[in-house]
N, C-alpha and C positions, 0 to 999 in steps of 0.2 A: 504493500499499499504506499503510495506516494502521497506526502502532506506538502502541498505548496503554499507557504505562509505569504508569499507575494500575492496570491489570489484572494487573501482573506481580508477582510476589513479590520482596520485597527481599532482597538477599544481602549479608551482613557478611563481607567477606574481610579476615582479618587479615594484617599485613605485605605487603600488595600489592606485588610487584615489590621486595622487601626493604625496603619504607617501614615507618613508624611508625604504631603503632595500626591502626584498620580503615578500610577503603575500602567505603563502603556503595554499592550500585548496584542498579538494575533494568536488564537488558540483553537487547538483542535480538542474536542470532547467528546468521549463516549461513556458508557456505563462503568467502564473500568480504568480509565485513564485520561489525564490532561496532558497536553503536549504544547508548551508555548514557546514562542519567540518573543522576547520582551525586553523592555528598557526601563531605565530609571535616570530621570534627569538629576543634576546636581543637588543635593539635599533631600533627595526623594528616598522613602524606605517602604519596605515591606513589614508591617507590623509582627510583632513577636506572637507566635502561633505554634501551638502543638499538633503534630499528625496523629490523630486517634487512630484512624483506619486506612492510612496510606504513608508513603514515604515521599521524598523528594530529592531529586538528583538536579543540581544546577550547574551548568556548564557555561563559564563566562566567555564570551566571544571578543569583547572589546572593553577596555578600560579595567579598573580594579575595584571589586566591591569589597565591603566588609560584612563578614556573617557573625551575628551574634548567635552562639550554639551553646545551648545549656548555659553554663556560668562561664564560658570563655569567649574569645573573640578571635576571628580566623580572617587573615587577608586572603583574599581571592581573585588573583590576577588572570588576565585573559589567558586561555589554554588551560586552565585548572578547572577542577570540578569539586563541588561539596555534595555530601550525601548527608540526608537527615532521615534515618530510620524511623519506622512506626513507633509511636510512643514518645518521641523526642521533639524538642522545641527549637526553633530558630528564628532569625530574622535577616533580611539583606538590606543594607544600607549603601547609599552611594555618598560618600563623604569626600569625593574629589570635585574638581571643577569642570570635568567633562561628563558626557552621558555614558553610562554603561549598558552593554548590551549581552544578553544572555539567553540560552534555552534553558527551559525548565520542564522535566517530567515528573508527573505526579500520578503514580499508579496506585490503585487500590490494593491493599494487602490481601493475600489469599484468605486469611482468616476473616476479615471482613466482608469480602465478595463471597465466600461460601456461605457465611451466616445470611446475607442477604439473598443468595440463591435458594437456601434453604427455606427461608422464610417465604419467598415467592411461591416456590414450590408446595408449601403446605397451604399457603392461601389458595391455589387455584386446584388443590387436590390432586396434583400429579406426582407428588412425593409419595413413594411407596412404603409402607411401614415394614419393619423388620420382624 
């Protein structure tokens, strides 16, 4: 499957996850995953949040971001990747004077996806009892 972000409309989401300024993104979404090409202008942030039933992978394309991860601070330069597993918390900040650009992938975790599938199957009667 090819995802062409250039053919998608860019969304500007103010105060994403409680952050500062705007999060700009072109996003593909289905029931199991979000895949985004995004940017943050100088001073913009994605608010600190916890991945309850998902994880997140951020790959920095341009510039240098700052990740607040759990109780630490990580510098994320272009060409590097940050991983936030299920149950952990993080934030992304642009503390530079240039726009930062990155890809982010947020897959639902198997435990959460299986629970949802079991719930849907139980609700529609298709789940077989053992």
